C-alpha positions, 0 to 999 in steps of 0.5 A, spaced: 605 935 961 596 930 962 594 933 968 589 926 966 591 919 970 589 913 969 582 911 971 579 918 968 574 918 963 577 921 956 575 928 955 570 927 949 572 930 941 571 931 935 576 933 930 577 931 923 582 927 920 587 927 914 581 927 908 576 930 912 572 924 915 570 928 923 573 922 928 570 923 935 571 919 940 564 916 940 566 912 934 570 909 938 566 906 944 566 899 945 573 898 943 580 899 946 584 906 942 590 908 942 592 916 942 597 917 941 600 925 940 606 928 937 608 933 935 610 934 928 608 930 921 615 927 917 619 929 923 624 924 925 622 921 931 615 922 929 616 918 923 619 912 928 613 913 932 608 912 927 612 907 924 613 903 929 606 902 931 603 901 924 608 895 923 606 892 930 598 895 927 595 887 926 597 885 933 593 892 936 587 890 932 587 883 934 588 884 942 581 889 940 585 895 938 584 901 934 590 907 932 589 914 932 595 919 931 594 927 932 597 933 932 596 940 929 599 939 922 594 941 917 590 936 914 595 935 907 600 935 911 597 929 916 595 926 908 602 925 906 605 922 912 600 918 911 601 916 904 609 916 905 610 912 911 603 907 908 600 909 915 594 905 916 591 908 922 587 916 921 590 922 923 587 928 926 589 935 924 587 938 930 591 945 927 586 948 933 588 944 938 582 942 941 583 935 941 590 937 945 589 941 949 582 939 951 588 932 953 593 937 956 598 935 952 601 942 950 605 946 953 612 949 955 617 944 952 626 945 951 629 944 946 637 945 945 637 950 950 631 953 947 624 953 950 617 954 947 610 951 946 609 944 943 605 939 943 608 934 949 610 927 946 604 922 949 600 916 948 592 915 952 590 907 952 583 909 953 579 903 955 571 900 951 568 905 955 572 911 954 576 911 962 584 912 960 588 905 961 594 908 961 598 915 959 605 914 957 608 920 958 616 917 956 615 916 949 620 911 946 619 912 940 623 906 936 620 901 940 613 905 944 609 899 941 612 895 946 611 899 950 603 899 949 602 892 948 
């Protein structure tokens, strides 16, 4: 689980999105950012979460928030996920886990009695100055936008 909390400065990062564009936290200076980490593109929970955020994208923009998704999937897999569900925001292909580890969302998980390392579904709300406004660790995939807004 992440050790970052409300009031902390968000870690600076740089990673490629689904199209190979370099995206940095500094690109969002002066804007608010919803940065959500999800385990795997095109799985049921991640699809529900991404689509819920997509369905409410206009509300985020109207409140001054940009949205950015991150997983350890390849750029091709992220591109397919984005296209299939017509997601309006970029998805970072963090295959080397630099962003994931910077935000401390990689670690031990349990699923059906099996233990393994993976991405903890976590969302960070970052303000215009790069400070974390909120950390959501108990993400409701089908109603995540309401948790944020």
